[in-house]
NUROLO-566816 format. One record per residue (C-alpha): residue in one letter; chain; x, y, z. Coordinates in pm, 1 decimal, decimal comma. Layout:
REM residues N
<vogu res="A" chain="A" x="X" y="Y" z="Z"/>
...
REM end
This chain:
REM residues 55
<vogu res="M" chain="A" x="-1851,0" y="12007,4" z="2063,7"/>
<vogu res="H" chain="A" x="-1548,2" y="11931,0" z="2271,1"/>
<vogu res="A" chain="A" x="-1240,4" y="11720,8" z="2158,2"/>
<vogu res="H" chain="A" x="-1242,9" y="11347,2" z="2241,5"/>
<vogu res="G" chain="A" x="-1066,4" y="11284,5" z="2566,7"/>
<vogu res="S" chain="A" x="-1083,4" y="11652,9" z="2693,5"/>
<vogu res="P" chain="A" x="-1241,5" y="11697,3" z="3044,0"/>
<vogu res="H" chain="A" x="-1585,5" y="11821,2" z="3087,7"/>
<vogu res="T" chain="A" x="-1593,4" y="12135,0" z="3292,9"/>
<vogu res="T" chain="A" x="-1936,3" y="12178,4" z="3461,7"/>
<vogu res="T" chain="A" x="-2067,5" y="12484,7" z="3626,8"/>
<vogu res="T" chain="A" x="-2388,8" y="12583,1" z="3790,4"/>
<vogu res="T" chain="A" x="-2530,4" y="12934,0" z="3774,2"/>
<vogu res="E" chain="A" x="-2832,0" y="13099,0" z="3912,9"/>
<vogu res="R" chain="A" x="-3096,0" y="13277,8" z="3702,1"/>
<vogu res="G" chain="A" x="-3362,7" y="13433,3" z="3946,2"/>
<vogu res="S" chain="A" x="-3489,1" y="13146,3" z="4170,1"/>
<vogu res="F" chain="A" x="-3363,8" y="12885,0" z="3939,1"/>
<vogu res="A" chain="A" x="-3019,6" y="12709,9" z="3917,9"/>
<vogu res="L" chain="A" x="-2890,1" y="12575,2" z="3588,5"/>
<vogu res="A" chain="A" x="-2601,3" y="12327,4" z="3525,5"/>
<vogu res="R" chain="A" x="-2381,5" y="12374,4" z="3219,3"/>
<vogu res="C" chain="A" x="-2088,7" y="12210,9" z="3062,3"/>
<vogu res="S" chain="A" x="-1788,5" y="12327,1" z="2849,3"/>
<vogu res="C" chain="A" x="-1909,5" y="12074,4" z="2580,7"/>
<vogu res="G" chain="A" x="-2220,6" y="12280,8" z="2527,6"/>
<vogu res="W" chain="A" x="-2447,1" y="12052,7" z="2724,8"/>
<vogu res="A" chain="A" x="-2711,0" y="12242,5" z="2950,0"/>
<vogu res="G" chain="A" x="-2931,4" y="12087,9" z="3200,0"/>
<vogu res="P" chain="A" x="-3293,5" y="12181,5" z="3287,1"/>
<vogu res="A" chain="A" x="-3357,8" y="12470,0" z="3520,4"/>
<vogu res="R" chain="A" x="-3400,6" y="12359,2" z="3867,3"/>
<vogu res="R" chain="A" x="-3537,4" y="12533,2" z="4192,0"/>
<vogu res="S" chain="A" x="-3288,2" y="12313,9" z="4385,8"/>
<vogu res="R" chain="A" x="-2936,3" y="12412,5" z="4361,0"/>
<vogu res="D" chain="A" x="-2829,9" y="12078,1" z="4483,0"/>
<vogu res="R" chain="A" x="-3021,7" y="11911,2" z="4206,8"/>
<vogu res="A" chain="A" x="-2865,2" y="12128,8" z="3951,4"/>
<vogu res="R" chain="A" x="-2526,2" y="12018,3" z="4084,2"/>
<vogu res="T" chain="A" x="-2622,9" y="11653,4" z="4068,5"/>
<vogu res="D" chain="A" x="-2733,2" y="11709,5" z="3703,9"/>
<vogu res="A" chain="A" x="-2380,8" y="11838,4" z="3630,3"/>
<vogu res="A" chain="A" x="-2214,2" y="11561,7" z="3815,8"/>
<vogu res="D" chain="A" x="-2429,3" y="11297,8" z="3626,2"/>
<vogu res="H" chain="A" x="-2347,2" y="11441,3" z="3296,2"/>
<vogu res="A" chain="A" x="-1972,3" y="11451,2" z="3367,1"/>
<vogu res="R" chain="A" x="-1973,2" y="11085,6" z="3482,6"/>
<vogu res="E" chain="A" x="-2180,6" y="10971,8" z="3171,9"/>
<vogu res="A" chain="A" x="-1947,2" y="11166,0" z="2946,0"/>
<vogu res="V" chain="A" x="-1640,3" y="10981,7" z="3095,4"/>
<vogu res="T" chain="A" x="-1809,6" y="10645,7" z="3055,6"/>
<vogu res="E" chain="A" x="-1893,7" y="10726,8" z="2701,3"/>
<vogu res="E" chain="A" x="-1545,1" y="10835,8" z="2610,2"/>
<vogu res="T" chain="A" x="-1388,3" y="10526,3" z="2768,9"/>
<vogu res="A" chain="A" x="-1644,0" y="10293,5" z="2583,9"/>
REM end
């Protein structure tokens, strides 16, 4: 897991016809056929992580 207060660094990678979102904290989103949806998953995760850390 990542240290409290450290930024979440998200990336998307392609595996065949699927795109996957991953984060430096160890989180991984589901495989998506839509690259845009994988990027949205990553952005949602990063936003939720910041919200949880500031709560």
